[in-house]
VOGU-3710 file (C-alpha; in Angstrom, 3 decimals, decimal comma):
1> makklesslv> 269,572/231,830/179,590  270,551/230,002/176,405  271,766/232,049/173,543  269,627/231,828/170,399  271,439/230,558/167,291  271,946/233,090/164,596  269,757/232,500/161,552  272,338/231,726/158,899  272,649/229,260/156,070  275,332/227,257/157,882
11> nmvvvltait> 273,263/226,985/161,063  270,157/225,922/159,133  272,106/223,236/157,230  273,637/221,917/160,469  270,262/221,774/162,268  268,466/220,169/159,307  271,275/217,643/158,860  271,092/216,715/162,563  267,297/216,303/162,375  267,625/214,180/159,232
21> lisavalsam> 270,281/211,923/160,776  268,287/211,433/163,979  265,146/210,627/161,955  267,016/208,188/159,706  268,490/206,330/162,693  265,066/206,165/164,389  263,358/204,865/161,229  266,118/202,322/160,645  265,813/201,046/164,220  262,005/200,807/163,893
31> naattepinl> 262,330/198,901/160,617  264,834/196,476/162,149  262,571/195,920/165,157  259,420/195,223/163,110  260,728/193,275/160,095  261,039/189,909/161,843  257,600/190,017/163,565  255,949/191,042/160,276  257,669/188,205/158,383  256,715/185,710/161,112
41> aqkqkteaai> 253,074/186,830/161,023  253,026/186,500/157,220  254,538/183,012/157,428  251,926/181,936/159,997  249,128/183,346/157,843  250,435/181,446/154,810  250,760/178,174/156,765  247,209/178,547/158,123  245,909/179,223/154,607  247,606/176,082/153,260
51> kqvlpefatl> 245,974/173,968/155,972  242,599/175,569/155,276  242,564/175,016/151,493  243,920/171,457/151,259  242,683/168,055/152,367  244,595/166,584/155,308  248,272/166,079/154,501  251,488/165,005/156,236  254,251/166,710/154,251  254,764/169,556/151,807
61> dvktvemdge> 257,166/169,946/148,913  257,530/173,657/148,179  258,448/174,729/144,657  258,783/178,226/143,255  257,703/178,682/139,671  258,796/181,596/137,480  255,746/182,623/135,477  255,196/185,757/133,414  258,108/187,437/135,190  256,666/186,704/138,655
71> evvcnyayns> 257,397/184,013/141,228  254,504/181,778/142,278  254,906/179,362/145,201  253,346/175,898/144,840  253,041/173,788/148,015  252,632/170,153/146,902  250,987/168,082/149,658  251,432/164,367/150,367  249,732/162,051/152,866  251,627/159,876/155,351
81> ngdyvgvavn> 251,982/157,135/152,681  253,693/159,605/150,339  250,709/159,819/147,983  250,058/163,175/146,322  246,834/164,744/147,686  246,918/168,220/146,180  248,645/171,545/145,907  248,193/174,925/147,566  249,235/177,673/145,183  250,054/181,122/146,501
91> sftnngfsgy> 248,507/182,860/143,494  247,749/186,486/142,685  246,415/188,903/140,139  247,108/192,542/139,447  243,738/192,988/137,722  241,575/193,801/140,747  239,583/197,018/140,877  242,221/198,352/143,264  245,097/196,311/141,860  246,758/193,371/143,614
101> igvmvgidkd> 244,798/190,445/145,080  246,688/187,557/146,721  244,875/184,205/146,940  245,921/180,825/148,342  244,202/178,240/146,109  243,857/174,562/147,019  243,618/172,080/144,146  243,269/168,334/144,716  245,011/165,550/142,803  242,144/165,461/140,252
111> gnitgyqilq> 242,382/169,206/139,574  239,301/170,223/141,578  239,342/173,376/143,701  239,287/172,306/147,353  239,356/175,772/148,873  240,817/179,232/148,767  241,684/182,046/151,107  242,194/185,696/150,256  245,623/186,633/151,618  245,826/190,251/150,504
121> tsetpglgtk> 243,394/192,668/148,918  242,632/196,361/148,756  239,335/195,975/146,920  236,370/198,190/147,760  235,037/197,383/151,271  231,555/195,868/151,109  231,902/195,018/147,407  235,141/193,440/146,151  236,126/192,348/149,650  233,121/189,988/149,626
131> adlwfqeggk> 235,298/187,557/147,650  236,477/186,025/150,918  233,010/184,407/151,306  231,228/184,830/147,960  233,098/182,045/146,145  233,225/179,661/149,152  231,025/176,590/149,671  227,492/177,902/150,225  228,329/181,276/148,656  226,428/182,585/145,648
141> gcvigmnakd> 229,416/182,189/143,323  230,856/178,969/144,810  233,925/177,696/142,956  234,694/174,838/145,360  234,669/171,573/143,418  235,096/173,307/140,045  237,973/172,277/137,811  239,723/174,903/135,689  242,484/172,630/134,446  241,261/172,629/130,846
151> nplsvkkdgg> 238,621/175,401/130,892  239,660/178,572/132,734  237,154/180,059/135,154  235,259/183,146/134,092  232,199/185,032/135,284  228,784/184,439/133,704  228,850/187,923/132,211  231,813/186,718/130,120  230,184/183,385/129,222  231,560/181,417/132,183
161> evdaitaati> 230,034/179,509/135,073  230,926/181,750/138,035  228,377/184,167/139,504  230,093/187,538/139,914  229,822/189,533/143,115  226,954/191,984/142,729  228,360/195,395/141,688  231,924/194,028/141,728  232,418/192,375/138,345  236,012/193,609/138,008
171> ssrafcdain> 236,938/192,071/141,373  235,181/188,835/140,390  237,064/188,690/137,101  240,297/189,298/138,995  239,483/186,474/141,423  238,933/184,111/138,475  242,240/185,313/137,003  244,055/184,434/140,262  242,488/180,947/140,240  243,425/180,432/136,586
181> raykaikygg> 246,960/181,630/137,332  247,202/178,905/140,016  246,414/176,238/137,419  248,915/177,804/135,038  251,594/177,712/137,765  251,023/173,979/138,223  251,505/173,465/134,460  254,676/175,603/134,457  255,979/173,625/137,419  255,473/170,367/135,538
191> ne> 253,071/168,845/138,094  249,677/168,355/136,516
//
């Protein structure tokens, strides 16, 4: 029969230290094992979003723009003849109802919105999360074909042209902010 350890400060510190070390090693190993698959999945999601929001293209020229203390990635697309066809901007806003919203925005060579895809959101399910379809072609607040190069997008409630998601005006304003930030990134990057 195993002898029970005496309940003393030294024994408690030794046991707690051992538990902490074992836990730290296990967490570190789990992090190392999952980091690469998570990064690969994110890269694949980004590549799929670029293809979804832009007209057909052959090559991309990726530029990172420093804007308002944040990095924004602009993927400039060219056809097989080397002609510029548009840009996919990995834009974002921190003004959503629940904070951060990541949006891939496609803008053609004339400055018209060709598509978008919500990459990350924690908006209210059934309300703010409707942005993934609401602003698409055929949606009630469609922004496809709009051009915010000179006139930033805003919801009708604020005097703009975009129909806000019913009961989710803050999320709709945030979506418009992410689109406007994409146009701003193109200006900062020097490719208008």
